[in-house]
Residue frames as a rotation matrix with the C-alpha (Angstrom) as fourth column:
MET 1
0.369 0.905 0.211 -27.40
-0.734 0.145 0.663 -11.98
0.570 -0.399 0.718 16.70
LEU 2
-0.508 -0.541 0.670 -26.76
-0.852 0.427 -0.302 -14.15
-0.122 -0.725 -0.678 19.75
GLN 3
0.100 0.483 -0.870 -27.46
-0.396 0.821 0.410 -17.86
0.913 0.303 0.274 19.70
PHE 4
-0.039 -0.042 0.998 -28.34
-0.994 0.107 -0.034 -19.63
-0.105 -0.993 -0.046 22.95
GLU 5
0.191 0.115 -0.975 -27.71
-0.296 0.954 0.055 -23.28
0.936 0.278 0.217 23.62
HIS 6
0.505 -0.013 0.863 -27.70
-0.857 0.113 0.503 -25.41
-0.103 -0.994 0.046 26.74
SER 7
0.167 -0.543 -0.823 -25.11
-0.288 0.771 -0.567 -28.08
0.943 0.332 -0.028 27.39
GLY 8
-0.287 -0.211 -0.934 -25.38
0.728 0.585 -0.356 -30.01
0.622 -0.783 -0.014 30.65
GLY 9
0.326 0.357 -0.875 -25.26
0.890 -0.428 0.158 -27.49
-0.318 -0.831 -0.457 33.50
GLN 10
-0.631 -0.655 -0.416 -23.90
0.427 -0.741 0.519 -24.81
-0.648 0.150 0.747 31.20
GLU 11
0.718 0.694 0.063 -25.48
0.445 -0.387 -0.808 -22.13
-0.536 0.608 -0.586 29.08
VAL 12
-0.450 -0.871 0.196 -23.43
0.673 -0.187 0.716 -21.11
-0.587 0.454 0.670 26.08
ILE 13
0.696 0.568 -0.439 -24.00
0.140 -0.707 -0.693 -17.87
-0.704 0.421 -0.572 24.20
ARG 14
-0.159 -0.716 0.680 -22.41
0.906 0.168 0.389 -17.74
-0.392 0.678 0.622 20.77
HIS 15
0.744 0.335 -0.577 -21.67
0.085 -0.905 -0.417 -14.41
-0.662 0.261 -0.702 19.18
LYS 16
0.953 -0.288 -0.088 -19.57
-0.152 -0.208 -0.966 -13.01
0.260 0.935 -0.242 16.37
TRP 17
0.276 -0.929 0.247 -16.35
-0.837 -0.359 -0.413 -12.89
0.473 -0.092 -0.876 18.39
GLY 18
-0.802 -0.543 -0.248 -16.52
-0.341 0.758 -0.555 -16.23
0.490 -0.361 -0.794 20.21
ARG 19
0.145 0.874 -0.465 -18.65
0.207 0.432 0.878 -17.68
0.968 -0.223 -0.118 22.97
SER 20
-0.478 -0.138 0.867 -19.55
-0.787 -0.372 -0.493 -16.93
0.391 -0.918 0.069 26.55
CYS 21
-0.172 0.360 -0.917 -20.40
0.216 0.922 0.321 -19.73
0.961 -0.143 -0.237 28.93
PHE 22
-0.087 0.231 0.969 -22.18
-0.917 -0.398 0.012 -19.64
0.388 -0.888 0.247 32.28
MET 23
-0.314 -0.139 -0.939 -21.50
0.043 0.986 -0.160 -22.65
0.949 -0.091 -0.303 34.52
ALA 24
0.796 0.605 0.008 -23.14
-0.047 0.049 0.998 -23.71
0.604 -0.794 0.067 37.77
MET 25
0.359 -0.671 0.648 -20.99
-0.915 -0.391 0.102 -23.27
0.185 -0.630 -0.754 40.87
ASP 26
0.289 -0.221 0.931 -20.81
-0.488 0.803 0.342 -27.05
-0.823 -0.554 0.124 41.34
GLU 27
0.925 0.022 -0.379 -19.81
-0.368 0.296 -0.882 -27.68
0.093 0.955 0.282 37.70
ASP 28
0.579 -0.778 0.243 -16.79
0.597 0.608 0.523 -29.93
-0.555 -0.158 0.817 37.14
LEU 29
0.838 -0.289 -0.462 -14.01
-0.420 -0.883 -0.209 -27.50
-0.348 0.369 -0.862 36.20
SER 30
0.185 -0.844 0.503 -11.37
0.041 0.518 0.854 -30.12
-0.982 -0.137 0.131 35.45
SER 31
0.275 -0.040 0.961 -11.90
0.904 0.351 -0.244 -29.76
-0.327 0.936 0.133 31.69
LEU 32
0.990 0.074 -0.122 -10.90
0.040 -0.964 -0.262 -26.07
-0.137 0.254 -0.957 31.67
GLU 33
0.444 -0.871 0.211 -7.54
0.894 0.414 -0.173 -26.63
0.063 0.266 0.962 30.02
GLY 34
-0.174 -0.650 0.740 -4.94
0.477 -0.713 -0.514 -24.03
0.862 0.263 0.434 30.90
PHE 35
0.034 0.278 0.960 -6.66
-0.639 -0.732 0.235 -23.01
0.768 -0.622 0.153 34.13
GLU 36
0.292 0.133 -0.947 -5.97
0.332 0.915 0.231 -26.17
0.897 -0.382 0.223 36.16
THR 37
-0.668 -0.601 -0.440 -3.98
0.613 -0.108 -0.783 -24.42
0.422 -0.792 0.441 38.90
ILE 38
-0.820 0.414 0.394 -6.65
-0.487 -0.868 -0.101 -21.73
0.300 -0.274 0.914 39.28
THR 39
0.164 0.955 -0.246 -9.61
-0.578 0.295 0.761 -24.12
0.799 0.018 0.600 39.33
THR 40
0.036 -0.235 -0.971 -7.83
0.590 0.790 -0.169 -26.38
0.807 -0.567 0.167 41.84
LEU 41
-0.920 -0.389 -0.055 -7.09
0.295 -0.591 -0.750 -23.36
0.259 -0.706 0.659 44.04
TYR 42
-0.527 0.794 0.303 -10.68
-0.693 -0.608 0.388 -22.10
0.492 -0.006 0.870 43.73
ARG 43
0.352 0.671 -0.652 -12.13
-0.157 0.730 0.666 -25.48
0.923 -0.132 0.362 44.68
SER 44
-0.321 -0.549 -0.772 -9.72
0.685 0.428 -0.590 -25.73
0.654 -0.718 0.238 47.65
LYS 45
-0.989 -0.024 0.147 -11.15
-0.067 -0.809 -0.584 -22.47
0.133 -0.587 0.798 49.03
SER 46
-0.245 0.968 -0.051 -14.76
-0.708 -0.142 0.692 -23.60
0.663 0.205 0.720 48.53
ASP 47
-0.477 0.143 0.867 -16.79
-0.753 0.443 -0.488 -25.59
-0.454 -0.885 -0.104 51.04
GLY 48
-0.957 0.045 0.286 -18.11
0.168 0.889 0.425 -27.84
-0.235 0.455 -0.859 48.27
SER 49
-0.022 0.998 -0.055 -21.53
0.577 -0.032 -0.816 -26.18
-0.816 -0.050 -0.575 48.10
SER 50
0.147 0.159 0.976 -22.87
0.959 -0.265 -0.102 -23.94
0.242 0.951 -0.191 45.37
VAL 51
0.962 0.108 -0.250 -21.81
0.196 -0.912 0.361 -20.88
-0.189 -0.396 -0.899 47.39
PRO 52
0.544 -0.807 0.229 -18.65
0.105 -0.205 -0.973 -19.09
0.833 0.553 -0.027 46.19
PRO 53
0.092 -0.612 -0.786 -15.63
0.972 0.227 -0.063 -18.94
0.217 -0.758 0.615 48.51
PHE 54
0.806 0.094 -0.584 -14.63
0.342 -0.880 0.330 -15.79
-0.482 -0.466 -0.742 50.39
LYS 55
0.781 -0.551 0.294 -12.29
0.018 -0.451 -0.892 -13.39
0.625 0.702 -0.342 48.59
ALA 56
0.515 -0.576 0.635 -10.30
-0.853 -0.417 0.314 -13.08
0.084 -0.703 -0.706 51.82
ASP 57
0.712 -0.227 0.665 -9.36
-0.080 0.914 0.398 -16.76
-0.698 -0.337 0.632 51.53
PHE 58
0.724 -0.482 0.492 -7.26
0.646 0.227 -0.728 -15.98
0.239 0.846 0.477 48.44
HIS 59
0.500 -0.668 -0.552 -3.78
0.144 -0.564 0.813 -14.58
-0.854 -0.486 -0.186 48.95
PHE 60
0.684 -0.267 -0.679 -1.70
-0.696 -0.517 -0.498 -12.86
-0.218 0.813 -0.539 46.30
GLN 61
-0.396 -0.901 0.176 0.99
-0.826 0.433 0.361 -15.52
-0.402 -0.002 -0.916 46.77
ASP 62
-0.022 0.487 0.873 -1.58
0.042 0.873 -0.486 -18.18
-0.999 0.026 -0.039 45.81
LEU 63
0.862 0.504 -0.052 -1.69
0.024 -0.143 -0.989 -16.71
-0.506 0.852 -0.135 42.31
THR 64
-0.091 -0.986 -0.140 1.97
-0.321 -0.104 0.941 -17.28
-0.943 0.131 -0.307 41.46
GLY 65
-0.779 -0.274 0.565 2.35
0.431 0.420 0.799 -17.32
-0.456 0.865 -0.209 37.69
TRP 66
-0.063 0.870 0.489 -0.99
0.981 -0.037 0.193 -15.56
0.186 0.492 -0.851 37.20
HIS 67
-0.161 0.016 -0.987 -0.30
0.615 -0.781 -0.113 -12.09
-0.772 -0.625 0.116 38.68
SER 68
-0.825 -0.265 -0.500 0.10
-0.167 -0.730 0.662 -10.43
-0.541 0.629 0.558 35.29
PHE 69
-0.827 0.539 -0.161 -2.95
0.011 0.300 0.954 -12.25
0.563 0.787 -0.254 33.89
PHE 70
-0.448 0.610 -0.654 -5.27
0.894 0.328 -0.307 -11.43
0.027 -0.722 -0.692 36.82
ASN 71
-0.632 0.388 0.671 -8.06
-0.164 -0.913 0.373 -8.89
0.758 0.126 0.640 37.28
LEU 72
-0.647 0.459 -0.609 -10.01
0.760 0.325 -0.562 -8.33
-0.060 -0.827 -0.559 40.52
MET 73
-0.549 0.568 0.614 -13.33
-0.059 -0.759 0.649 -6.49
0.834 0.320 0.450 40.31
HIS 74
-0.839 0.318 -0.442 -15.39
0.497 0.117 -0.860 -5.36
-0.221 -0.941 -0.256 43.30
PHE 75
-0.468 0.793 0.390 -19.12
0.187 -0.342 0.921 -4.59
0.864 0.504 0.012 43.10
GLU 76
-0.954 0.133 -0.267 -20.56
0.243 -0.173 -0.955 -2.67
-0.173 -0.976 0.133 46.05
GLY 77
-0.276 0.887 -0.371 -23.68
-0.403 -0.457 -0.793 -1.46
-0.873 -0.069 0.484 44.23
ALA 78
0.779 0.603 -0.173 -25.04
-0.352 0.192 -0.916 -1.66
-0.519 0.775 0.361 40.72
PRO 79
0.564 -0.568 0.599 -23.00
0.662 0.745 0.083 -3.78
-0.493 0.350 0.796 38.28
GLU 80
0.601 -0.332 0.727 -21.98
0.545 -0.496 -0.676 -0.77
0.585 0.802 -0.117 36.21
GLN 81
0.734 -0.351 0.582 -20.38
-0.590 -0.754 0.289 0.68
0.337 -0.555 -0.760 39.35
GLY 82
0.879 -0.476 0.017 -18.07
0.432 0.813 0.389 -2.33
-0.199 -0.335 0.921 39.68
VAL 83
0.713 -0.689 -0.126 -14.46
-0.688 -0.723 0.062 -1.20
-0.134 0.042 -0.990 40.13
ILE 84
0.663 -0.632 -0.402 -11.33
0.246 0.690 -0.680 -2.85
0.707 0.352 0.613 38.79
LYS 85
0.946 -0.277 0.165 -9.23
-0.247 -0.292 0.924 -3.11
-0.208 -0.916 -0.344 41.96
ILE 86
-0.055 -0.966 0.252 -6.29
-0.233 0.258 0.938 -5.05
-0.971 -0.008 -0.239 40.53
LEU 87
0.943 0.288 -0.169 -5.36
-0.220 0.154 -0.963 -5.27
-0.251 0.945 0.209 36.86
GLY 88
0.282 -0.871 0.402 -2.36
0.393 0.487 0.780 -7.33
-0.875 -0.062 0.480 35.82
GLU 89
-0.238 -0.507 -0.828 -0.08
-0.471 -0.686 0.555 -5.92
-0.849 0.522 -0.076 33.13
ASP 90
-0.983 -0.136 0.120 -0.70
0.029 0.535 0.844 -8.68
-0.179 0.834 -0.523 30.56
TYR 91
-0.190 0.980 0.064 -4.46
0.882 0.199 -0.428 -8.51
-0.432 -0.025 -0.902 31.16
ARG 92
0.323 0.263 -0.909 -4.34
0.054 -0.964 -0.260 -4.75
-0.945 0.035 -0.326 30.50
ARG 93
-0.567 -0.661 -0.491 -2.08
-0.475 -0.225 0.851 -5.18
-0.673 0.716 -0.187 27.46
LEU 94
-0.823 0.291 0.488 -4.31
0.512 0.752 0.414 -7.82
-0.246 0.591 -0.768 25.86
PHE 95
0.274 0.961 -0.025 -7.20
0.899 -0.265 -0.348 -5.36
-0.341 0.073 -0.937 26.11
SER 96
-0.198 -0.510 0.837 -4.97
0.843 -0.524 -0.120 -2.64
0.500 0.682 0.534 24.56
GLY 97
-0.944 -0.318 -0.089 -5.45
0.311 -0.767 -0.561 -0.22
0.110 -0.557 0.823 27.45
VAL 98
-0.270 0.924 0.270 -9.27
-0.068 -0.298 0.952 -0.11
0.960 0.239 0.144 27.26
LEU 99
0.770 0.452 -0.450 -9.33
0.378 0.246 0.893 -1.30
0.514 -0.857 0.018 30.88
TRP 100
-0.264 -0.873 0.409 -7.37
-0.109 -0.394 -0.912 0.33
0.958 -0.286 0.009 33.69
GLN 101
-0.462 0.004 -0.887 -7.00
0.809 0.412 -0.420 -0.12
0.363 -0.911 -0.193 37.41
GLY 102
-0.796 0.222 -0.563 -9.53
0.279 -0.691 -0.667 1.97
-0.537 -0.688 0.488 39.34
MET 103
-0.822 0.531 -0.208 -12.02
-0.490 -0.471 0.733 2.31
0.291 0.705 0.647 36.48
THR 104
-0.311 0.813 0.493 -15.70
-0.371 0.374 -0.850 1.48
-0.875 -0.447 0.185 36.91
LEU 105
-0.533 0.178 0.827 -17.58
0.683 0.668 0.296 -0.61
-0.500 0.723 -0.477 34.38
ALA 106
0.608 0.763 -0.219 -19.67
0.522 -0.592 -0.615 2.50
-0.598 0.260 -0.758 33.65
GLU 107
0.279 -0.602 -0.748 -16.47
-0.496 -0.757 0.425 4.00
-0.822 0.252 -0.510 32.18
VAL 108
-0.530 -0.390 0.753 -16.14
0.404 0.664 0.629 1.24
-0.745 0.638 -0.195 29.58
ASP 109
0.057 0.565 -0.823 -16.98
-0.436 -0.727 -0.530 3.20
-0.898 0.389 0.205 26.47
HIS 110
-0.865 -0.364 -0.345 -16.22
-0.463 0.320 0.827 0.71
-0.191 0.875 -0.445 23.75
PRO 111
-0.048 0.972 -0.231 -19.46
-0.999 -0.042 0.034 -0.31
0.023 0.232 0.972 21.99
ARG 112
0.137 0.085 -0.987 -18.46
-0.381 0.924 0.027 -3.98
0.915 0.372 0.159 21.83
LEU 113
-0.756 -0.409 -0.511 -17.88
0.306 0.469 -0.828 -4.19
0.578 -0.783 -0.230 25.58
VAL 114
-0.483 0.615 0.624 -21.20
-0.697 -0.701 0.152 -2.64
0.531 -0.361 0.767 26.65
ASN 115
0.532 0.731 -0.429 -22.57
-0.331 0.645 0.689 -6.00
0.780 -0.225 0.584 27.81
LEU 116
-0.445 -0.823 -0.353 -19.73
0.063 0.365 -0.929 -6.38
0.893 -0.436 -0.110 30.32
SER 117
-0.746 0.189 0.639 -21.76
-0.660 -0.342 -0.669 -5.06
0.092 -0.921 0.379 33.28
GLY 118
0.370 0.926 -0.073 -24.69
-0.918 0.376 0.126 -7.36
0.144 0.020 0.989 32.40
TYR 119
0.285 -0.397 -0.873 -22.34
-0.105 0.892 -0.440 -10.34
0.953 0.217 0.212 32.13
CYS 120
-0.771 -0.634 0.062 -20.81
-0.079 -0.001 -0.997 -9.50
0.632 -0.774 -0.049 35.53
ALA 121
-0.343 0.735 0.585 -24.25
-0.938 -0.299 -0.174 -8.97
0.047 -0.609 0.792 37.08
ARG 122
0.590 0.587 -0.554 -25.29
-0.596 0.780 0.192 -12.46
0.545 0.217 0.810 36.03
LEU 123
-0.116 -0.729 -0.674 -22.14
0.143 0.660 -0.738 -14.02
0.983 -0.182 0.028 37.50
LEU 124
-0.889 -0.263 0.374 -22.71
-0.270 -0.358 -0.894 -12.23
0.369 -0.896 0.247 40.82
ARG 125
-0.270 0.886 0.376 -26.49
-0.963 -0.249 -0.105 -12.63
0.001 -0.390 0.921 41.16
THR 126
0.283 0.451 -0.847 -26.84
-0.554 0.797 0.239 -16.27
0.783 0.401 0.475 40.12
PRO 127
0.262 -0.847 -0.463 -23.95
-0.773 -0.472 0.425 -16.85
-0.578 0.246 -0.778 41.24
CYS 128
0.918 -0.046 0.395 -22.17
0.248 0.842 -0.478 -18.78
-0.310 0.537 0.784 38.53
ILE 129
-0.088 -0.996 -0.024 -18.79
0.251 -0.045 0.967 -19.18
-0.964 0.079 0.254 36.88
GLY 130
0.848 0.398 -0.351 -18.20
-0.181 -0.404 -0.897 -17.39
-0.499 0.824 -0.270 33.59
ARG 131
-0.186 -0.902 0.389 -15.92
0.400 0.292 0.869 -18.05
-0.897 0.317 0.307 30.68
PHE 132
0.779 0.290 -0.556 -15.30
-0.380 -0.485 -0.787 -16.23
-0.498 0.825 -0.268 27.42
VAL 133
-0.166 -0.806 0.568 -13.32
0.395 0.474 0.787 -17.83
-0.904 0.355 0.240 24.60
GLY 134
0.648 0.372 0.665 -12.76
0.748 -0.145 -0.648 -15.91
-0.144 0.917 -0.372 21.40
PHE 135
-0.280 -0.725 0.629 -11.33
0.822 -0.520 -0.234 -12.74
0.497 0.451 0.741 19.96
LEU 136
-0.264 0.109 -0.958 -11.06
0.701 -0.661 -0.268 -9.40
-0.662 -0.743 0.098 21.76
PRO 137
0.044 0.435 0.900 -13.31
0.994 -0.111 0.006 -7.26
0.103 0.894 -0.437 19.54
HIS 138
0.906 0.315 -0.284 -12.01
0.354 -0.930 0.099 -3.72
-0.233 -0.190 -0.954 19.98
ASN 139
0.621 -0.654 -0.433 -9.36
-0.477 -0.753 0.454 -1.19
-0.623 -0.075 -0.779 19.02
GLY 140
0.413 -0.450 -0.792 -8.12
-0.835 0.159 -0.526 -3.25
0.363 0.879 -0.310 16.08
ARG 141
-0.519 -0.621 0.588 -7.46
-0.824 0.547 -0.149 -6.23
-0.229 -0.562 -0.795 18.38
GLU 142
0.534 0.844 -0.059 -9.88
-0.823 0.502 -0.267 -8.58
-0.196 0.191 0.962 16.59
HIS 143
0.354 -0.506 -0.786 -6.88
-0.411 0.671 -0.617 -10.82
0.840 0.542 0.030 15.82
VAL 144
-0.671 -0.599 0.436 -6.06
-0.628 0.146 -0.765 -11.32
0.395 -0.787 -0.474 19.54
ALA 145
0.213 0.723 -0.657 -7.58
-0.150 0.688 0.710 -14.55
0.966 -0.053 0.255 20.86
ALA 146
-0.686 -0.412 0.599 -8.10
-0.617 -0.107 -0.780 -15.15
0.385 -0.905 -0.181 24.57
ASP 147
-0.039 0.600 -0.799 -9.65
0.442 0.728 0.524 -17.49
0.896 -0.333 -0.293 27.09
ILE 148
-0.593 -0.090 0.800 -11.06
-0.521 -0.715 -0.467 -15.67
0.614 -0.693 0.378 30.15
LEU 149
-0.219 0.477 -0.851 -12.27
0.645 0.725 0.241 -17.37
0.733 -0.496 -0.466 33.33
ASP 150
-0.413 0.193 0.890 -14.36
-0.517 -0.854 -0.054 -15.36
0.750 -0.483 0.453 35.81
LEU 151
-0.365 0.173 -0.915 -14.88
0.618 0.780 -0.099 -16.69
0.696 -0.602 -0.391 39.34
PRO 152
0.365 0.565 0.740 -17.26
-0.223 -0.718 0.659 -15.09
0.904 -0.406 -0.136 41.86
ALA 153
-0.526 -0.510 -0.680 -16.22
0.601 0.343 -0.722 -14.61
0.601 -0.789 0.126 45.49
ARG 154
0.567 0.805 -0.176 -17.89
0.638 -0.294 0.712 -13.35
0.521 -0.516 -0.680 48.67
ASP 155
-0.064 -0.507 0.859 -17.01
-0.322 -0.804 -0.499 -10.37
0.945 -0.309 -0.112 50.84
GLU 156
-0.913 -0.408 0.018 -16.61
-0.127 0.242 -0.962 -10.45
0.388 -0.880 -0.273 54.64
HIS 157
-0.464 0.826 0.321 -20.43
-0.778 -0.206 -0.594 -10.28
-0.424 -0.525 0.738 55.04
GLY 158
-0.478 0.224 0.850 -21.02
0.225 0.966 -0.129 -13.31
-0.849 0.129 -0.512 52.83
ASN 159
0.629 0.693 -0.351 -22.32
-0.131 -0.351 -0.927 -11.30
-0.766 0.629 -0.131 49.85
VAL 160
0.137 -0.544 0.828 -21.07
0.893 0.429 0.134 -12.14
-0.428 0.721 0.545 46.36
THR 161
0.873 0.149 -0.464 -19.40
0.052 -0.975 -0.217 -8.83
-0.485 0.165 -0.859 45.44
TYR 162
-0.008 -0.951 -0.308 -16.10
-0.630 -0.234 0.741 -9.87
-0.777 0.200 -0.597 43.83
LEU 163
0.994 0.107 0.019 -15.04
-0.055 0.641 -0.765 -11.39
-0.094 0.760 0.643 40.52
LEU 164
0.046 -0.990 0.130 -11.61
-0.294 0.111 0.949 -12.96
-0.955 -0.082 -0.287 40.17
SER 165
0.933 0.317 -0.170 -10.81
-0.216 0.114 -0.970 -12.92
-0.288 0.942 0.174 36.47
PHE 166
-0.046 -0.950 0.309 -7.97
-0.059 0.311 0.949 -14.73
-0.997 0.026 -0.070 34.71
ILE 167
0.786 0.253 -0.564 -6.98
-0.538 -0.171 -0.826 -14.34
-0.305 0.952 0.001 31.07
ARG 168
0.003 -0.742 0.671 -4.98
0.169 0.661 0.731 -16.73
-0.986 0.111 0.127 28.94
PRO 169
-0.015 -0.032 -0.999 -3.83
-0.873 -0.488 0.029 -15.71
-0.488 0.873 -0.021 25.45
LEU 170
0.433 0.190 0.881 -4.59
0.211 0.929 -0.304 -18.24
-0.876 0.318 0.362 22.72
ASP 171
-0.748 -0.648 0.140 -2.95
0.223 -0.048 0.974 -18.78
-0.625 0.760 0.181 19.36
PRO 172
-0.076 0.799 -0.597 -5.22
-0.550 -0.533 -0.643 -16.84
-0.832 0.279 0.480 16.97
ASP 173
-0.428 -0.132 -0.894 -4.30
-0.884 0.268 0.383 -19.17
0.189 0.954 -0.231 14.10
SER 174
-0.981 0.064 -0.185 -5.69
0.103 0.973 -0.208 -22.10
0.166 -0.223 -0.961 16.03
THR 175
-0.441 0.884 0.156 -9.39
-0.833 -0.468 0.296 -21.48
0.335 0.001 0.942 15.41
ALA 176
0.028 0.428 -0.903 -10.07
-0.001 0.904 0.428 -25.14
1.000 -0.011 0.025 16.13
GLU 177
-0.680 -0.331 -0.654 -8.79
0.634 0.184 -0.752 -24.61
0.369 -0.925 0.085 19.69
ILE 178
-0.938 0.337 0.076 -10.92
-0.341 -0.864 -0.371 -21.49
-0.059 -0.374 0.925 20.09
LEU 179
-0.216 0.929 -0.301 -14.07
-0.820 -0.005 0.573 -23.07
0.530 0.370 0.763 18.69
SER 180
-0.208 0.108 -0.972 -13.66
0.177 0.982 0.071 -26.31
0.962 -0.157 -0.223 20.66
HIS 181
-0.964 -0.195 -0.183 -13.93
0.213 -0.144 -0.966 -24.55
0.162 -0.970 0.181 24.04
């Protein structure tokens, strides 16, 4: 059963495998340890309002050090039709091959990832910044701990249709680190 709690401008949803957090676009991201270069880059592309930056403002070279831990999803229609356009090798490996480049969210068939399209829909429609910290609950990977940051971005028409996702492996023995996020 999910537990909901509110903390400042954030909504945190606790579940068996960890916690998901939804943050307002103007939330201070400086406390997101491990993602400092990404949050600084994201803020540098933003105009300071609660509107996400344009995807076109991000260049692959900007993501140096993160290429393998990066996932770009594009949503032209319904959330379940979102397509993984870019999937870094370490991102794919941490999810044990359940995700692949070119797949739609409708193709995610693992029962513990069924809420993925709803999670993405919320990030796009609100828009807001998402974060998951916990264990990857599938294919015997329950021992793999990760910190995932999802950042919405706009297309050339100004519509929020992209999610830039970054994953950071965590030490699974450090439950204090996982639970403190």
